[in-house]
C-alpha positions in Angstrom: 70.7 119.6 87.9 70.8 123.2 86.6 70.4 126.3 88.8 67.1 127.8 89.2 66.3 130.7 86.7 65.4 133.8 88.4 63.5 136.8 86.7 61.9 139.9 87.4 59.2 141.5 85.3 58.4 145.3 85.8 55.0 146.7 84.8 54.3 150.4 84.3 50.5 151.1 84.5 48.8 153.8 82.4 47.7 156.6 84.8 44.5 155.4 86.5 45.2 151.7 85.5 47.0 150.3 88.6 44.1 148.4 89.9 43.2 146.7 86.6 47.0 145.6 85.9 47.1 144.3 89.7 44.0 142.3 89.0 45.1 141.0 85.6 48.4 140.0 87.4 46.7 138.3 90.3 44.8 136.4 88.0 47.9 135.2 86.4 49.7 134.4 89.3 46.9 132.1 90.4 47.4 130.0 87.3 51.1 130.0 86.8 52.1 129.0 90.3 50.7 125.4 89.5 52.7 125.1 86.5 55.5 122.4 86.3 58.7 124.0 87.4 57.5 127.1 89.1 59.2 127.9 92.3 58.1 131.4 92.7 55.7 133.7 90.9 54.8 136.6 92.9 54.2 140.2 93.1 57.2 141.8 95.4 56.3 145.4 94.6 53.1 147.2 94.0 52.8 151.0 93.9 50.7 153.3 91.7 53.9 153.7 89.4 54.9 150.1 88.9 54.4 146.5 89.8 57.2 144.0 90.0 56.5 140.4 89.6 59.6 138.1 90.8 59.8 134.7 89.3 61.9 131.5 89.7 61.9 128.6 87.5 63.5 125.2 88.0 64.9 124.9 84.4 65.1 126.6 81.0 62.7 124.0 79.5 60.0 124.9 82.6 60.2 128.7 81.6 60.2 128.1 78.0 56.9 126.3 78.5 55.5 129.0 80.7 56.7 131.7 78.3 54.4 130.0 75.3 51.5 129.0 77.6 48.0 130.1 77.8 48.4 132.2 81.1 51.1 134.2 79.6 49.0 134.7 76.3 46.1 135.7 78.4 48.1 137.9 80.7 49.7 139.7 77.6 46.2 140.2 76.2 44.6 141.7 79.3 47.6 144.1 79.9 47.8 145.2 76.1 45.8 148.4 76.4 46.5 149.0 80.3 50.4 149.6 80.3 52.5 152.6 79.5 55.4 150.8 78.2 56.3 147.0 77.3 57.1 144.9 80.1 60.6 144.9 81.2 61.8 141.4 81.7 65.0 141.0 83.5 67.3 138.1 84.5 68.6 138.2 87.9 
């Protein structure tokens, strides 16, 4: 069995959009935590300047399915006009 995949996604909201970004992330979290292979999917930092989502997936296959799933598509659509810069996704 392969080691879990750990990721961190950083979201930089436009001025005044912190609460809308946080709400969009909370909605996505509620959907994603029940996806197959999701071990961890939670906000670990939330300030007016940035929000950090920490993820852990059981396998590359689970992460790939998540990345192509409707929850991610819906989140990206919700955030399209709310972020100051593209999401920074980093493998840990």
